[in-house]
C-alpha positions in Angstrom: 0.2 0.4 0.6 1.4 3.7 -1.3 0.4 4.6 2.4 2.2 2.2 4.6 2.0 -0.2 7.6 0.2 1.9 10.5 3.4 0.2 12.3 6.1 2.2 9.8 4.2 5.6 10.0 3.8 4.7 13.8 8.1 4.4 14.0 7.9 7.8 11.5 6.0 10.2 13.9 6.1 8.0 16.9 2.6 10.4 17.5 -0.5 10.8 15.8 -3.5 14.1 16.2 -6.2 11.6 18.4 -8.0 13.3 15.8 -6.8 10.9 13.0 -6.0 8.2 15.6 -10.3 8.2 15.4 -11.0 8.2 11.9 -7.5 5.3 11.3 -9.5 3.3 14.7 -13.2 4.2 12.6 -12.2 2.7 9.5 -10.1 -0.6 11.3 -13.6 -0.8 13.3 -15.8 -1.4 10.3 -13.7 -3.3 8.1 -13.7 -5.7 11.0 -17.3 -5.8 11.2 -17.5 -6.3 7.7 -15.6 -9.6 8.0 -17.5 -11.1 11.0 -20.3 -10.4 8.6 -18.3 -12.2 6.6 -17.9 -15.0 9.8 -13.9 -14.1 9.5 -12.2 -14.1 12.1 -9.0 -12.1 11.6 -7.1 -13.4 15.1 -4.2 -11.4 14.4 -4.6 -7.3 14.0 -1.3 -4.9 15.1 -0.8 -2.0 13.3 1.9 -4.0 10.8 -1.0 -5.6 9.8 -3.2 -2.7 9.0 -1.9 -0.5 6.1 -3.0 3.1 4.6 -4.4 3.7 0.9 -3.2 6.2 -0.4 -6.4 7.9 0.1 -5.7 7.6 4.1 -8.3 4.7 4.1 -6.9 1.5 6.6 -7.3 -1.7 4.9 -6.4 -5.4 6.7 -3.4 -7.0 5.5 -2.3 -10.8 6.3 -4.7 -13.0 6.8 -2.4 -16.3 7.7 -4.1 -17.1 11.0 -7.8 -16.0 11.1 -10.8 -18.7 11.1 -14.0 -18.5 9.4 -16.4 -20.0 11.7 -19.2 -22.2 10.8 -17.0 -23.4 7.8 -18.7 -20.9 5.5 -15.3 -20.1 2.8 -13.7 -22.1 1.2 -10.0 -21.2 2.1 -9.1 -20.4 -1.5 -11.9 -18.2 -1.7 -9.9 -15.7 1.9 -7.6 -15.0 -0.3 -10.0 -13.3 -2.5 -11.2 -11.3 0.5 -11.0 -7.6 -0.1 -11.9 -5.3 2.2 -13.4 -1.9 1.8 -13.8 0.4 4.6 
């Protein structure tokens, strides 16, 4: 992603304004809500797995330890999941 991971951004800036943190948190929570609605549990949310695109939108990455509840999706389908926030 063009903006890099939240981890990288925090390494560069050390602190972010409260308004920015609120927007990023809301974006991440909207993405998690979307995943949970598809019965996917990420299980590894951390700054290095949250990326910002060129618009400053949060994108959730790395689904290596995620879990699908109720077996609704095939394993190959998880690679195609693109979270829009």
